[in-house]
N, C-alpha and C positions, 0 to 999 in steps of 0.2 A: 342207322344201319352201316353207313360208310365208316363211321368212327369205330364201330365194333369190329368190322372186317379188318380195318387198318389200325388196330389197337397198338401195334408195335411201331410207333415212331412217326406218325403222320399228322400229329397235332398241328404243327406249323403249316402244313399244306392246307388243312381244313380251315385254319384261321385266315389264310390268304384268300381262299375262295369266298369266305364271308366278307372280308374287307373289300374285295373287288365288286361286291354287290350282286354276285350271281346267286347267292343264297341269303335268305333273311331268317333270323331267329328271334323269337319273342323272349321277353324277360322270364316267362314261365319255363321256357326251354332251358335257359341258362341256370335257373335255380334247380331244376330237375337234374341236370347233368352234374351240378356241383354236389348235390346230395348223394348221387350215385358214386361220385368220386370219393366223398368222405366215407361212405359205407364200404367201398372197396378197400380203402386204406385201413379201416378198422378190422375188416376181415383178415387182411394180410398180417396185421400186428398181433391179433389175438386168436389166430387160427387154431392154436393148440388147445384153447379153452372151449372150443365150440363142438357140440355134439352134431351128429349127422342131420337131425331135424332142423337145427338152427342154420347149418350150412345150406341146406336145401331151401329154407325160407329166404335167406339172404340172397342166394343165387336167383330166386324167382324175382325179387325186386330189381336185381342188377340186370335182368334180361328184359325188363320193361322198356318200351320206347314211347316217347312223347312226340306226337305229330307236330311238325312245324311247317310253316308256309315256305314254298320254294319260288323264288322270283328269278326266272331265267331271262337275261337281257341279251338278245342276239345282236352282234355288231351289224352295222348298216351294210357292210360289204357282203353279207350272206342273206339269202332269201328265206332260209328255213333252218330249223334246228339241226336237221340231218346234214345239210351242207356245212354248217359250222362245225359239227362233229368230225366230218371228213377233213375239213381244213385244219382243225386242231391236231388231228392224228398225223397228217402229213408234216405239219410244223414240228411236232414232237420227234418224229423218227428221222427227219432230215436236218434238223438244226444242229450246228456245232455249239460248243459250250465255251464260256469265258472263265477266267480265273475265279471270279466271284461265284460262278455256278459250281465250280469244283468244291469250294468251301461249303456251299449250301448242301451239296450232295453228300460230302463227307460227314457233315453234321447229321443229316438224315440217316445215313447208314449206321453210324455209331450209336445214335439214340435208339434206333430200331433194334440193333443188336443187344444193347444194354437191357432194354425192356424184355427182349426174348430170354436173356440170361436170368432175369428176375423171375420170369415165368417158370423156368426150369428149376431154379432154387426153391420156389414155393412148392412145386410139384414133388421134388425129391424130399425136401425136409418134412413135408406133410406125410409122405409115405413112411419115412424113417422115424418120424416123431422127434426130429432134431430141431431144437430152438436156435434162433440166430437173431442178432440185432442189426436192423437195417440202418446203419450209420455210415459216416464218411470213411471210417477205417475198413468196413466191410466192402463198400463200393470201390475203394481203392484196389482191393484184391480182384474184384470183378473186372475192373478196367485193365488190370495186368493181363488177365486171361483174354479179354476182348481183343486187345491189340496184338496178341501172340498166337492165338489158336482159332481154328474154325469152330463152328457151333457144335459139331459132332464130337470133337475132342473135348470141348468145354463140358458137354453133357457127361462124357466119360469121367472127367476130372471131378465134377460135382458129385456124381453118383458114388465114386470110390471114396472120396473124402467124407461124404455123409455117412457111409458105412463105418469108416474109421472113427468118426466123431461119435456115432451111436455107441460103439464099443467102449470108447473112452468115457462117455457120460455114464454108462452103466457101471463101469469100474469105480469112478470117483463117488458116485451116489452110494454104492454099497460098501465103500470104505468108510463111510460116515464123515466125509469131508465137510467141515463146518462152513466152508466157503462155497459149497456146491451151488446154492441158489444165486450167488453172484458170478460164478465162473461159467455156469452152464450155457449162457447166451454167447460166450466167446470161443467155446471149444471148436466149433465148426470153422470159424474164421482162422484160428491158429493152425488147424490142420491144413486148411486150404493154402494159407500163406507159406507154410513150410514146404509143401509139395510144389507149389508154383516156383519158389526160389530154387529148388532142386532142378526142376525142368529147365528153367531159364538159364541157370548157370551152366548146365550141361548142353544147352542149346538143342534140346530134344523135345519131340512130341511125346505124348503118352503112348504106351505100347499099343493100345487099341482105341478106336473111336466107338461111338455108340449111336444106334438109331434113335431118333427123336421119339417121344411118346406117340403111341398109335393114333391118338386123337388130336395130334398137333395140327393147327390150322395155319396154312401158308397164306401170306399176304397177297391179295389180289394185285396190289401195285407191284410187289416183287415179281409176281408171275408175268405181268405185262412188260416190265422192264427187261426181264430175262429173255422173253420171247421176241419182243418188238424192237428193242434198242440194242442190248448186248448180243442177242441172237443165238445164244448157246442152249437155251431151253433147260437150264440147270437151276435147281434150288440153291439159295445162297448159303445153306448150312455147310457146304463143303469148302467155303472160302472165308478168309479173314476179311474184315472191313477194308483194309488196304488193297487186298486182291480184288474185291468187288469194285472199288473205285478205279483201279487200274484197268479192269476189263471195260468199264463204262466209258472211260476217257478214250481208250484205244478204239472202241467201236464207233464213237461219234466224232472224234477229232476235236481240236481246239482252235479258237480264233484269237487273234491278237487283241489286246485291250483297245488298241487304237481304232480297230474296226467297229467298236461299240460306241464310239463318240459320235 
């Protein structure tokens, strides 16, 4: 359940919890998660070929949870799990961070944002029936957006360019272009790249931002950090990754590396 709630970028965090021995997972659990991962990838790659019944059946399997044992090891300095939770909370909200922490936080924020963008790409392209190829060239354009615009602007960019790509695809298909089947997966990327270059050269934001999908699920971890650490109670969709990092560092302060020796 935690992995599902925090699907956008907390894989490293969950891995560290397992490594520290607070959680125990069986081999069956690992196989189950791997199979779900493979199914999710197949769904993403072939979404345009699936009918509604197949999509529903796949989603049913992806929603399944396999129970796993939880081994909670309470440190000797605490008498109960409740005391440990309170101690951890105080440590989290009062501790300053080091340079290495900043690097880890930056990695977490950018990974989270990239996965959110892929979710939006899938949502828009599914609605518009726009094919795309998830390769390094496409991800390069997503990274350009990620580093320059907040998530609301990114959603606006993706929506507009998917509309433009849909019109272009319709035109070249009905013109009898013999290369259509080879070109169709690249049209969206070309449109996106051209518009991004225009915005970045002009140093402009899009004219309008866009509300995220009505069923968008906000990360529980994001909500906790916004409320308890940064303290502004705002969703991260209105910030770029660099702005989120700056707010985080400003809120908690930094320690010199020498203090960590």
